[in-house]
N, C-alpha and C positions, 0 to 999 in steps of 0.2 A: 755562698764564700767560706771554705773552709779553715778553723779558726787559724794555721799557720801561714795561708795568703792575709787573712785577715791582720795580722799580727807582724808581719812583713811589711804590710801598706802602714800601719802606726808607726812601725820604729821610723822606716822611712822619711814618714809625715815628721815624726820629732826633728830628725834629726834637719831635715830641708829647712824647716820653719823656724828653729828656736836655737842653733846656735849663731854665736858671734861670727860676722863676714858674708859673705856676698856668694853664690856661685860665681868662681870666675872666668864665664866663657868669655873669648876675646870678641866679642861681638861688641855694634855698636850701643846698643840696648843696657848691655850687661857695664862696659866700660863706663856710660852714663847714670848707670843706677849705683855705681861703686861711688864716681863722684860725687852722688846725692846723699849718698850714707856718709860719705867724710863730711862733707855736711852738715846733716844730722847729728852725729857723730858729735860734732866741734859745738854744736850751739847748744849741746845736751850734757858738754864738760865745763862748759860755759856756767850755764844754769847750775850744775852740780856743785862748782869751786863759789858760785855767792852764796849758794844755801850755807854750805858747809863754813862760810866766811860770817854769815849773818847771825845764821839758826844756832849753831855749834856754841854756847855761853864759855868763856873759856877765861881763865886769867890770863895774863900774858908768859906767866912763869909757865902755864898747864901749855899755851899755844906753842908754846916754844918747844915742849915736848910733844906735841901733837904732830907738828910739819916733819918731821921725819919718820912717823910711822905712816903717818898719809901716803907720806911718798914712798915706801917702801910696800907697803900694801898697793899701791899704783901699778906697781915694778910687778908685781907677784899678779896682779891681773892680768898685765897686758900679755902676759908670758901662755894665760889658759885661754884669752883672747885670740893670741895665734897659734894655739894650737885647735882652737875652734876654728880658724881661716882654713888650717889644712886640712881640717876633717872635711870641710866643705869644699876645699878645692879635689881634693882624696873622692869623693861622691863625683863630685861635678863629670869627674874622670873615670866614672864606672857609670855614670847616670844611666845609659842607655844596654848596659849590660849585667843590671841587678839582678842578681839573684839571692835565694835565703840566707848562705854563707856571707856575703859582702854586705846585706841590711843588715844581719846581726851585728857584725862585726863596727857597724857604724852605729847603732844603737848604743853598742857597748863601750865605744869611745866615748858618745855623747852621753852615757850616762854616767864614765869616767869623771867626765871635763865639768858635770855640774855638781859629781859630790868636792873633786879638788876646786871650787870657786867657793862651796859653802866651807868645809875645813880652811881657807884661808879667812873667811869672815870670821868664823869662828874663833880662828887664833887674834884675829886682831880684836876683833870684842873684847878675850880677853885679856888682852897686851894692853887695850886700851886704858879699860876696865883698872885693871893694877896700877899702872901711872899714870893716868889721867882724874877719871870719873867714870863709874858706871854708865850714870845717865848720857854722860859724852858719847861714848862707847856705843852705848843703843841708839842713839839718834843718828848717829854713822854708820852704824848699817842701816838702819832704815833707811837712811837719803840716798844710799850707795844702791840699795836695792829699787828704792822709786826709779830713779836714775836709770839706774839698767834695765827696769820693764821697761820706761819709753823707748829706750835705744829698741828693744827686741818687740813690740809692738808696731814701728816702725820699721823695723826688717822681716816681720810676718808680713806687712801688706806685702812686699812685693817677691817676695820665695816664692818660686813655682813650685807642687806640689808634686812629688812622685808620680809617675805611670806606671 
């Protein structure tokens, strides 16, 4: 296998397994998987909210400052997640006719989304540090990354490997 083909396979594998959302083929299996992932996301979000409410030690004043930041963070992350679902939909539409150029574009978009997510986390780490506490900020980012990882692992169990 030449280096270009190996790189192509790696990029496609990363895009197919690690992005938010699912391949959105309209089969019964895909719809069942979508439903399953919605349920998983809901459970993980419940655990996330519970952990944030119990682990982050804040005064009432800090908590009042934190909630709008958490909401704004969630809104920005949802936009990234939507872009990830869009990318996977685009991938699923070109899955059977994937070539080096389209695979490279998928890889570029994938890593761009990863960078955007990290930039958002860094932005809110700084903002929460400045307005509330550096300890609360680090704990928040740690919790977010832990729960995001749980969701990603669940997605990866069911994501097909590109052929």
